Residue frames relative to the residue before (quaternion, step in Angstrom):
aa qw qx qy qz dx dy dz
M 1.0000 0.0000 0.0000 0.0000 0.00 0.00 0.00
S 0.4123 -0.7543 0.4767 0.1839 3.43 -0.87 1.08
R 0.2546 -0.7482 0.5782 0.2028 3.65 -0.93 0.59
S 0.5162 -0.5930 0.5118 0.3464 3.54 -1.29 0.39
P 0.5823 -0.6141 0.3934 0.3594 3.45 -1.03 0.71
E 0.6862 -0.4722 0.3578 0.4220 3.61 -1.08 0.37
G 0.8298 0.2330 -0.1599 0.4813 3.53 -0.83 0.87
Y 0.6457 0.4956 -0.3009 0.4969 3.50 1.39 -0.06
V 0.2000 -0.8036 0.5550 0.0780 3.69 -0.99 0.71
L 0.0771 -0.7875 0.6040 0.0960 3.50 -0.80 1.09
R 0.1303 0.7915 -0.5748 0.1615 3.43 -0.94 1.19
R 0.7063 -0.4373 0.3379 0.4424 3.46 -1.35 0.13
M 0.4616 -0.6709 0.5069 0.2827 3.58 -1.11 0.54
T 0.1762 -0.7496 0.6233 0.1360 3.66 -1.06 0.67
L 0.6534 -0.4736 0.3999 0.4346 3.46 -1.35 0.14
A 0.6495 0.5208 -0.3635 0.4180 3.69 0.89 -0.40
D 0.6026 0.5384 -0.3698 0.4585 3.63 1.38 -0.17
V 0.4815 0.7388 -0.4299 0.1938 3.49 1.07 -0.59
P 0.6756 0.4593 -0.3345 0.4697 3.66 0.86 -0.88
G 0.6398 0.4785 -0.3403 0.4959 3.73 0.87 -0.60
A 0.6766 0.4511 -0.3551 0.4611 3.66 0.73 -0.78
Q 0.5916 0.5515 -0.3559 0.4682 3.67 1.08 -0.60
R 0.6435 0.5308 -0.3296 0.4422 3.53 0.94 -0.72
V 0.6313 0.5264 -0.3282 0.4655 3.50 1.13 -0.80
L 0.6687 0.5163 -0.2736 0.4597 3.57 0.99 -0.69
D 0.6847 0.4043 -0.2667 0.5446 3.59 1.05 -0.76
D 0.6608 0.4512 -0.3922 0.4539 3.81 0.72 -0.50
A 0.6052 0.5590 -0.3446 0.4499 3.64 1.07 -0.75
E 0.6936 0.5069 -0.2537 0.4444 3.42 0.87 -1.03
S 0.6419 0.5149 -0.2848 0.4917 3.58 1.13 -0.71
V 0.6778 0.4741 -0.2779 0.4884 3.53 0.95 -0.68
D 0.6747 0.4920 -0.2845 0.4708 3.44 0.96 -0.87
C 0.7193 0.4161 -0.2476 0.4981 3.61 1.02 -0.61
G 0.4715 -0.7011 0.4478 0.2926 3.51 1.01 -0.34
E 0.7228 0.3273 -0.1648 0.5859 3.61 1.44 0.12
P 0.5991 -0.5662 0.4162 0.3837 3.58 -1.02 0.32
R 0.1021 0.8348 -0.5290 0.1138 3.57 -0.34 1.23
R 0.2416 -0.6408 0.6722 0.2812 3.71 -1.24 0.17
H 0.4455 -0.6516 0.5316 0.3071 3.40 -1.27 0.68
E 0.6598 -0.5312 0.3957 0.3548 3.43 -1.32 0.73
T 0.7019 0.4417 -0.2887 0.4784 3.59 0.80 -0.94
R 0.1380 -0.7815 0.6057 0.0579 3.43 -1.04 1.02
L 0.3475 -0.8264 0.4035 0.1831 3.50 -0.16 1.25
A 0.5290 0.6135 -0.3404 0.4774 3.46 1.46 -0.50
V 0.6817 0.4302 -0.2731 0.5250 3.56 1.08 -0.56
E 0.7020 0.4890 -0.3105 0.4143 3.64 0.73 -0.79
V 0.6579 0.5284 -0.3263 0.4260 3.50 1.01 -0.56
R 0.5504 0.5240 -0.4140 0.5011 3.73 1.33 -0.12
D 0.6405 0.5209 -0.3930 0.4050 3.74 0.95 -0.36
P 0.5344 -0.6829 0.4071 0.2870 3.49 -0.83 0.99
G 0.6652 0.5209 -0.3139 0.4331 3.54 1.17 -0.58
F 0.6066 0.4922 -0.3584 0.5111 3.55 1.31 -0.16
D 0.0658 -0.8591 0.4994 -0.0904 3.56 0.35 1.49
L 0.3296 -0.7947 0.5006 0.0959 3.39 -0.12 1.69
N 0.6883 0.5277 -0.2931 0.4023 3.65 1.01 -0.86
R 0.8302 0.2247 -0.1089 0.4985 3.46 1.24 -0.56
N 0.7830 0.4290 -0.1236 0.4331 3.61 1.19 -0.74
V 0.7450 0.3450 -0.1839 0.5405 3.48 1.33 -0.18
W 0.0680 -0.8180 0.5709 -0.0195 3.45 -1.08 0.95
V 0.1145 -0.7378 0.6507 0.1380 3.53 -1.15 0.52
A 0.2064 -0.7082 0.6481 0.1896 3.47 -1.37 0.23
T 0.1983 -0.7867 0.5833 0.0404 3.54 -0.70 1.29
A 0.4716 -0.6944 0.5078 0.1937 3.32 -1.29 1.08
P 0.7374 -0.4416 0.2542 0.4434 3.67 -1.18 0.30
D 0.7100 0.4342 -0.2668 0.4861 3.48 1.13 -0.74
G 0.6096 -0.5840 0.3026 0.4424 3.69 1.29 0.38
T 0.5822 0.5964 -0.4304 0.3466 3.70 1.03 -0.30
V 0.5811 -0.5882 0.4610 0.3221 3.51 -1.31 0.62
A 0.1263 -0.8128 0.5687 -0.0033 3.63 -0.71 1.23
A 0.8053 -0.0195 -0.0078 0.5925 3.58 1.15 -0.22
V 0.1334 -0.7861 0.6009 0.0559 3.50 -1.19 0.61
G 0.1559 0.7873 -0.5961 -0.0209 3.76 -0.98 0.30
W 0.0894 -0.8308 0.5488 0.0237 3.50 -1.25 0.25
V 0.2260 -0.7367 0.6070 0.1945 3.68 -1.02 0.32
W 0.1197 -0.7698 0.6205 0.0904 3.45 -1.28 0.61
R 0.2302 -0.7854 0.5571 0.1406 3.62 -0.41 1.19
A 0.3407 -0.6981 0.5882 0.2250 3.66 -0.92 1.05
R 0.4440 -0.6759 0.5303 0.2546 3.51 -1.18 0.95
E 0.8065 0.2937 -0.1298 0.4965 3.67 0.84 -0.86
S 0.7571 0.3223 -0.2757 0.4969 3.63 0.86 0.38
A 0.5982 -0.6212 0.3894 0.3236 3.63 -1.20 -0.03
E 0.5917 0.5405 -0.3852 0.4576 3.57 1.38 -0.04
T 0.2503 -0.6720 0.6844 0.1320 3.26 -1.58 0.68
T 0.1483 -0.7838 0.5959 0.0928 3.72 -0.60 0.89
A 0.0511 -0.7877 0.6131 -0.0316 3.29 -1.40 0.87
D 0.0090 -0.7941 0.6070 0.0305 3.42 -1.32 0.41
H 0.0596 -0.7895 0.6104 -0.0239 3.63 -1.05 0.58
Y 0.0963 -0.7744 0.6248 -0.0270 3.62 -1.24 0.78
V 0.0665 -0.7585 0.6438 0.0758 3.61 -1.05 0.73
H 0.5883 -0.5965 0.4506 0.3084 3.42 -1.10 1.03
P 0.6387 -0.5362 0.4095 0.3700 3.75 -1.04 0.77
Q 0.7342 0.4445 -0.2197 0.4638 3.54 0.77 -1.20
H 0.7426 0.3739 -0.2527 0.4949 3.71 1.02 -0.06
R 0.4671 0.6891 -0.4595 0.3096 3.51 1.24 0.19
G 0.7171 0.3726 -0.3851 0.4457 3.66 -1.41 0.45
L 0.6222 0.5899 -0.3711 0.3567 3.61 0.97 0.18
G 0.6609 -0.5215 0.3481 0.4124 3.55 1.20 -0.11
L 0.4844 0.7208 -0.4092 0.2800 3.63 1.36 -0.25
G 0.6174 0.5749 -0.3256 0.4270 3.48 1.20 -0.78
D 0.6722 0.4751 -0.2601 0.5048 3.59 1.04 -0.82
A 0.6075 0.5770 -0.3317 0.4335 3.65 1.13 -0.54
L 0.6758 0.4737 -0.2430 0.5097 3.31 1.22 -1.05
L 0.6173 0.5549 -0.3214 0.4557 3.65 1.02 -0.64
D 0.5891 0.5381 -0.3534 0.4884 3.55 1.11 -0.76
A 0.6961 0.4503 -0.3073 0.4671 3.62 0.68 -1.14
I 0.6750 0.4949 -0.3252 0.4401 3.65 0.85 -0.73
E 0.6053 0.5366 -0.3583 0.4662 3.58 0.97 -0.68
A 0.7104 0.4960 -0.2612 0.4255 3.51 0.75 -1.17
R 0.6680 0.4536 -0.2911 0.5131 3.65 1.05 -0.58
A 0.5269 0.5507 -0.4275 0.4862 3.73 1.11 -0.39
V 0.7228 0.5160 -0.2737 0.3694 3.46 0.59 -1.11
E 0.6177 0.5250 -0.3115 0.4958 3.40 1.24 -0.81
L 0.6653 0.4911 -0.3397 0.4481 3.64 0.92 -0.91
A 0.6312 0.5087 -0.3518 0.4680 3.59 0.94 -0.80
A 0.6628 0.5219 -0.3207 0.4307 3.61 0.82 -0.70
A 0.7170 0.4594 -0.2448 0.4637 3.58 1.10 -0.69
S 0.4842 0.6588 -0.4068 0.4074 3.48 1.51 -0.17
A 0.2613 -0.7769 0.5558 0.1385 3.55 -1.05 0.83
S 0.4175 0.7584 -0.4158 0.2786 3.52 1.44 0.21
G 0.2888 -0.7658 0.5001 0.2830 3.58 1.19 -0.75
A 0.4420 0.6884 -0.4379 0.3728 3.57 1.11 0.22
R 0.4953 -0.5868 0.5280 0.3627 3.60 -1.14 0.37
H 0.2175 -0.7975 0.5570 0.0807 3.68 -0.72 1.03
S 0.0590 -0.7846 0.6163 0.0344 3.35 -1.18 0.63
L 0.3802 -0.7103 0.5608 0.1910 3.63 -1.35 0.41
V 0.0806 -0.8195 0.5670 0.0195 3.72 -0.51 1.11
V 0.0825 -0.7837 0.6143 -0.0403 3.49 -0.98 1.12
W 0.2941 -0.7052 0.6045 0.2253 3.70 -0.86 0.77
S 0.0962 0.7384 -0.6666 -0.0347 3.49 -1.52 0.26
E 0.4616 -0.6534 0.5151 0.3078 3.59 -1.01 0.77
D 0.5560 -0.6909 0.3346 0.3186 3.55 -0.80 1.15
R 0.6693 0.4433 -0.3241 0.5005 3.63 1.18 -0.32
D 0.5247 0.5809 -0.4563 0.4232 3.83 0.95 0.14
V 0.2750 -0.7939 0.5389 0.0613 3.41 0.15 1.58
V 0.7373 0.4816 -0.2847 0.3786 3.59 0.53 -1.06
R 0.6120 0.4914 -0.3310 0.5239 3.65 1.21 -0.75
L 0.6644 0.5325 -0.3255 0.4112 3.56 0.64 -1.05
E 0.6887 0.4549 -0.2972 0.4800 3.60 0.80 -0.90
S 0.6196 0.5292 -0.3534 0.4596 3.58 0.98 -0.66
L 0.6508 0.5098 -0.2836 0.4859 3.64 0.89 -1.02
L 0.7422 0.3847 -0.3178 0.4475 3.64 0.56 -0.76
R 0.5817 0.5628 -0.3826 0.4455 3.63 1.16 -0.42
R 0.6580 0.4857 -0.2883 0.4980 3.64 1.18 -0.65
G 0.6012 -0.5816 0.3845 0.3905 3.64 1.08 -0.07
F 0.4219 0.6949 -0.4731 0.3395 3.70 1.12 0.41
A 0.0860 -0.7776 0.6168 0.0869 3.68 -0.99 0.55
K 0.5726 -0.5993 0.4695 0.3042 3.56 -1.31 0.82
V 0.0421 -0.8349 0.5485 -0.0165 3.50 -0.78 0.87
R 0.7896 0.0531 0.0375 0.6102 3.61 1.33 -0.47
E 0.2537 -0.7567 0.5893 0.1255 3.49 -1.42 0.54
Y 0.0956 -0.7921 0.5968 0.0858 3.59 -0.98 0.65
F 0.2532 -0.7787 0.5465 0.1754 3.57 -1.02 0.52
E 0.2829 -0.6390 0.6776 0.2291 3.40 -1.39 0.33
M 0.0054 0.8275 -0.5607 -0.0286 3.59 -0.47 1.01
R 0.1946 -0.8282 0.5246 -0.0322 3.52 -1.02 0.93
I 0.0693 -0.7682 0.6347 0.0472 3.56 -1.08 0.66
D 0.2195 -0.7319 0.6420 0.0636 3.62 -1.07 1.02
L 0.0888 -0.8373 0.5320 0.0901 3.61 0.08 1.08
A 0.3074 -0.7395 0.5953 0.0648 3.47 -1.13 1.22
A 0.7593 0.0329 0.0235 0.6495 3.61 1.22 -0.68
E 0.6451 -0.5206 0.4170 0.3727 3.39 -1.46 0.49
P 0.3876 -0.7420 0.4953 0.2319 3.68 -0.74 1.07
V 0.4206 -0.6713 0.5719 0.2132 3.47 -1.22 0.81
A 0.3128 -0.7477 0.5665 0.1490 3.74 -0.67 1.20
P 0.4296 -0.6594 0.5661 0.2454 3.51 -1.21 0.84
D 0.6199 -0.5503 0.4169 0.3728 3.54 -1.12 0.56
L 0.4685 -0.6795 0.4903 0.2800 3.49 -1.10 0.68
P 0.6095 -0.5170 0.4120 0.4376 3.66 -1.10 0.53
A 0.6042 -0.5524 0.4297 0.3810 3.55 -1.25 0.54
G 0.8212 0.2265 -0.2395 0.4659 3.41 -1.20 1.03
I 0.6116 0.5350 -0.3852 0.4374 3.63 1.12 0.08
T 0.1931 -0.7516 0.6296 0.0379 3.50 -1.20 0.94
V 0.0954 -0.7645 0.6257 0.1219 3.66 -0.81 0.73
L 0.0588 -0.7791 0.6236 -0.0252 3.60 -0.91 0.97
G 0.5775 -0.5444 0.4838 0.3687 3.67 -1.20 0.23
L 0.5730 -0.5770 0.4240 0.3988 3.64 -1.16 0.35
R 0.2555 -0.7274 0.6246 0.1245 3.64 -0.72 1.05
V 0.2802 -0.7846 0.5390 0.1243 3.54 -0.26 1.40
G 0.8087 0.2707 -0.2732 0.4450 3.38 -1.02 0.98
R 0.7114 0.4425 -0.2026 0.5070 3.47 1.63 -0.20
D 0.7954 0.3207 -0.1087 0.5026 3.52 1.04 -1.18
E 0.4956 0.6773 -0.4863 0.2432 3.64 0.92 -0.21
H 0.6827 0.4578 -0.3844 0.4201 3.74 0.62 -0.64
A 0.6835 0.4528 -0.3433 0.4581 3.68 0.96 -0.51
V 0.5130 0.5462 -0.4219 0.5104 3.68 1.23 -0.29
H 0.7055 0.4946 -0.3011 0.4086 3.58 0.62 -1.05
A 0.6459 0.5033 -0.3053 0.4860 3.55 1.03 -0.71
A 0.6492 0.5029 -0.3050 0.4822 3.52 1.02 -0.73
D 0.5852 0.5683 -0.3341 0.4722 3.55 1.12 -0.66
V 0.6914 0.4831 -0.2944 0.4493 3.55 0.78 -1.14
E 0.6625 0.5134 -0.3003 0.4553 3.60 0.95 -0.96
A 0.7198 0.4992 -0.2574 0.4079 3.54 0.71 -1.26
F 0.7822 0.3966 -0.1633 0.4519 3.59 1.05 -0.78
A 0.3665 0.7966 -0.4266 0.2216 3.40 1.53 -0.20
E 0.7560 0.4029 -0.2323 0.4606 3.72 0.82 -0.88
H 0.5125 0.6652 -0.4384 0.3203 3.60 1.15 -0.07
F 0.6395 -0.5689 0.3966 0.3319 3.43 -1.37 0.64
L 0.8628 0.0537 -0.0746 0.4972 3.48 -0.83 1.18
Y 0.4135 0.7319 -0.4745 0.2612 3.47 1.19 0.31
E 0.1676 -0.7856 0.5945 0.0367 3.63 -0.81 1.09
P 0.2751 -0.7735 0.5320 0.2076 3.61 -0.39 1.07
R 0.1860 -0.7866 0.5757 0.1232 3.48 -1.01 0.82
G 0.5236 -0.6200 0.4550 0.3667 3.55 -1.09 0.52
F 0.7385 -0.4362 0.2449 0.4521 3.46 -1.29 0.43
E 0.7015 0.4915 -0.3168 0.4075 3.57 0.63 -1.15
E 0.7014 0.4663 -0.3115 0.4400 3.61 0.86 -0.69
W 0.5399 0.6116 -0.3261 0.4776 3.43 1.33 -0.67
R 0.6857 0.5015 -0.2833 0.4450 3.64 0.88 -0.90
I 0.5937 0.5938 -0.3476 0.4171 3.52 1.14 -0.76
H 0.7517 0.4051 -0.1884 0.4850 3.52 1.08 -0.96
H 0.7826 0.3602 -0.1547 0.4837 3.54 1.17 -0.39
I 0.8051 0.2327 -0.1367 0.5281 3.54 0.95 -0.63
D 0.7601 0.3730 -0.1889 0.4974 3.55 0.88 -0.99
R 0.4607 0.6257 -0.4605 0.4293 3.50 0.76 1.13
P 0.6273 -0.6150 0.3445 0.3311 3.55 -1.10 0.74
D 0.6972 0.4379 -0.2615 0.5038 3.59 1.10 -0.53
F 0.4114 0.7011 -0.5110 0.2795 3.76 1.10 0.09
D 0.0000 0.7483 -0.6611 0.0539 3.49 -0.90 1.04
P 0.3233 -0.7598 0.5304 0.1921 3.71 -0.44 1.05
S 0.5717 0.5985 -0.3697 0.4223 3.64 1.14 -0.43
L 0.6776 0.4449 -0.2361 0.5358 3.61 1.40 -0.46
W 0.6124 0.4787 -0.4071 0.4796 3.54 1.10 0.49
L 0.1806 -0.7843 0.5931 0.0241 3.56 -1.05 0.99
V 0.0428 0.8328 -0.5519 -0.0060 3.55 -0.38 0.84
A 0.3673 -0.7814 0.4887 0.1253 3.54 -0.91 1.24
W 0.0320 -0.8055 0.5907 0.0347 3.68 -0.65 0.66
D 0.1095 -0.7099 0.6880 0.1034 3.41 -1.44 0.65
G 0.7511 -0.0954 -0.0091 0.6532 3.48 0.24 1.53
D 0.7510 -0.2900 0.2814 0.5222 3.51 -0.82 -1.24
E 0.5711 0.5813 -0.3995 0.4199 3.56 1.12 0.47
L 0.3640 -0.7090 0.5728 0.1917 3.51 -0.83 1.09
V 0.0459 -0.8568 0.5132 -0.0203 3.54 -0.58 1.16
G 0.8001 -0.0896 0.0065 0.5931 3.54 1.20 0.02
Y 0.0177 0.7962 -0.6021 -0.0579 3.54 -1.28 0.07
A 0.2323 -0.7486 0.6128 0.1006 3.48 -1.45 0.35
C 0.0056 -0.8161 0.5777 0.0145 3.64 -0.82 0.60
A 0.0897 -0.7922 0.6023 0.0402 3.60 -1.04 0.61
F 0.1595 -0.7714 0.6072 0.1038 3.53 -1.26 0.49
V 0.2303 -0.8157 0.5133 0.1347 3.54 -0.82 0.80
A 0.1267 -0.7668 0.6289 0.0218 3.57 -1.03 0.94
D 0.6335 -0.5503 0.3724 0.3966 3.58 -1.28 0.06
D 0.7043 0.3658 -0.3091 0.5240 3.59 1.17 0.27
G 0.7857 -0.1915 0.1404 0.5713 3.68 0.97 0.65
A 0.5216 -0.5988 0.5439 0.2713 3.45 -1.57 -0.09
I 0.1809 -0.7311 0.6455 0.1269 3.47 -1.32 0.63
V 0.3451 -0.6398 0.6605 0.1881 3.59 -1.13 0.72
G 0.2179 -0.7962 0.5484 0.1333 3.64 -0.22 1.15
D 0.7953 -0.0679 0.0898 0.5957 3.67 0.84 -1.04
L 0.0421 -0.7025 0.7094 0.0385 3.23 -1.48 0.79
A 0.1206 0.8081 -0.5614 0.1317 3.63 -0.40 0.96
V 0.0379 -0.7152 0.6978 -0.0114 3.45 -1.34 1.07
R 0.4716 -0.6751 0.5176 0.2321 3.48 -0.93 0.99
R 0.6347 -0.6098 0.2951 0.3718 3.51 -0.86 1.07
P 0.6841 0.5033 -0.3437 0.4008 3.74 0.65 -0.97
W 0.7021 0.4614 -0.2260 0.4930 3.67 1.26 -0.41
R 0.5497 0.6328 -0.4088 0.3608 3.58 1.16 -0.04
G 0.7315 0.3866 -0.3142 0.4654 3.58 -1.27 0.43
R 0.6593 0.4460 -0.3826 0.4690 3.68 1.08 0.47
G 0.6304 -0.6117 0.2717 0.3931 3.68 1.19 0.32
L 0.3187 0.7991 -0.4377 0.2613 3.39 1.43 0.30
G 0.5950 0.5937 -0.3045 0.4480 3.57 1.17 -0.95
L 0.7420 0.4311 -0.2190 0.4644 3.47 0.68 -1.18
A 0.6004 0.5648 -0.3584 0.4383 3.59 1.17 -0.56
L 0.6422 0.5248 -0.2749 0.4864 3.49 1.12 -1.09
L 0.6747 0.5174 -0.3182 0.4194 3.51 0.67 -0.92
V 0.7072 0.4442 -0.2812 0.4728 3.59 0.72 -1.08
R 0.5924 0.5565 -0.3732 0.4473 3.66 1.11 -0.63
E 0.6464 0.5028 -0.3099 0.4831 3.49 1.09 -1.00
L 0.6210 0.5642 -0.3390 0.4257 3.63 0.92 -0.73
R 0.6651 0.4976 -0.2638 0.4903 3.48 1.12 -1.09
A 0.6337 0.5203 -0.3731 0.4342 3.62 1.02 -0.63
L 0.6110 0.5501 -0.2998 0.4839 3.56 1.18 -0.90
W 0.6364 0.5375 -0.3200 0.4513 3.57 0.93 -0.88
A 0.6336 0.5355 -0.2777 0.4844 3.57 1.01 -0.88
R 0.7200 0.4129 -0.2491 0.4991 3.56 1.13 -0.64
G 0.6420 -0.5762 0.3144 0.3964 3.66 1.31 0.23
E 0.5405 0.6592 -0.3489 0.3893 3.45 1.41 0.00
R 0.1976 -0.8158 0.5435 0.0094 3.55 -0.61 1.24
V 0.7735 0.2679 -0.1451 0.5558 3.57 1.06 -0.56
T 0.0418 0.7829 -0.6142 0.0898 3.56 -0.65 1.15
R 0.1025 -0.7940 0.5987 0.0232 3.52 -1.15 0.92
L 0.0845 -0.7794 0.6167 0.0714 3.44 -1.29 0.18
Y 0.3330 -0.7510 0.5363 0.1935 3.62 -1.18 0.26
V 0.0390 0.8489 -0.5198 0.0878 3.67 -0.47 0.95
D 0.5248 -0.5882 0.5507 0.2743 3.50 -1.26 0.77
A 0.3245 -0.7563 0.5157 0.2381 3.75 -0.50 1.11
Q 0.7578 0.3256 -0.2784 0.4922 3.60 1.02 -0.18
N 0.1910 0.8000 -0.5407 0.1767 3.42 1.13 0.79
T 0.4395 -0.7684 0.4243 0.1907 3.49 -0.87 0.96
T 0.6007 0.5656 -0.3343 0.4555 3.48 1.45 -0.19
G 0.5512 -0.6205 0.4243 0.3620 3.57 1.15 0.01
A 0.2914 0.7838 -0.5265 0.1534 3.68 1.18 0.25
V 0.6432 0.5145 -0.4022 0.3998 3.73 0.67 -0.71
R 0.6300 0.4824 -0.3605 0.4903 3.62 0.83 -0.71
L 0.6510 0.5154 -0.3468 0.4362 3.66 0.71 -0.77
Y 0.6801 0.4767 -0.3045 0.4663 3.51 0.81 -0.83
E 0.6190 0.5375 -0.3497 0.4536 3.67 1.04 -0.75
R 0.5972 0.6019 -0.3030 0.4350 3.49 1.13 -1.03
A 0.7050 0.4435 -0.2383 0.4995 3.51 1.03 -0.87
G 0.6516 -0.5817 0.2883 0.3924 3.65 1.31 0.09
M 0.4429 0.7234 -0.3792 0.3697 3.49 1.53 0.12
H 0.0332 -0.7853 0.6094 0.1039 3.66 -0.99 0.32
V 0.6114 -0.5571 0.4362 0.3544 3.48 -1.40 0.46
A 0.1556 -0.8409 0.5155 0.0545 3.54 -0.70 1.11
R 0.7860 0.0601 -0.0066 0.6152 3.40 1.30 -0.65
H 0.2341 -0.7521 0.5875 0.1854 3.66 -1.07 0.43
F 0.0702 -0.7852 0.6141 0.0378 3.45 -1.17 0.74
D 0.2324 -0.7838 0.5554 0.1526 3.58 -0.81 0.92
V 0.3115 -0.6857 0.6302 0.1886 3.67 -1.16 0.76
Y 0.0571 -0.7665 0.6388 0.0324 3.64 -0.85 1.08
E 0.1818 -0.7859 0.5901 0.0329 3.65 -1.13 0.82
K 0.0468 0.8041 -0.5926 -0.0095 3.54 -0.93 0.66
P 0.4971 -0.6602 0.4632 0.3200 3.62 -0.74 1.11
L 0.2428 -0.7232 0.6240 0.1690 3.75 -1.18 0.64
P 0.5643 -0.6117 0.4711 0.2924 3.49 -1.14 0.79
């Protein structure tokens, strides 16, 4: 069991800690990327989700001056046997053992969650690590984690407005009609991502928290594809001060293989170009069975970062 460095306190996170914890994520992301960045995770959004349990599943480590130096959390899946976790240490406080102290708390809580489950399935703990984060990788391997998957951050730096391919015959793309389309988009989301690795379906209200009821929601950056009255796919993007992120790109199975995904993505890039955005990123499972990586490469995106997924069985 690791101990927090002298003068540091590891405790549960409170709402008052959210701004400081977000600074840890953003500053860590900036240093790790070598450019000013905001982390994709927005804690002000996460804390509104009932599954993000501040009382039991989220920790911060505070420095001697009271500032947040590190943050970590576990997320217990409701419909699978995996508990996912993540943790970050501010660059100014690295090398002191805070990462291992957070992993101790994470593992202990994951064991409790597995023991409380009535599913009878064999449970595991899943943690991500950038492939060049040697300290985290060594810690995970030392604890008995094994690599099971890869994810990519893909990026495009636009020098000109992209030319969108034609839509498949019979398909129409509209913007999101707020107050009318949300339930249909949510249903398409659940269907389209059902076979994805570690996908955890959310109920409509939870889905709204992460997609609609967030400060950077912009309905003009949502594209919804229709085949008559049937919603068949959608794309959405969010803009920050360091570029844009394509949050979701989904095509329902019966409409795949006809070029709709590429047409939606390039139209999303065109909408972002019109907004003055020249850098766009997205995150993708490298072993995605739908061929997503190849699709993104066809749109001109390239792999900018590699993340490895590590898993450990729980007792």
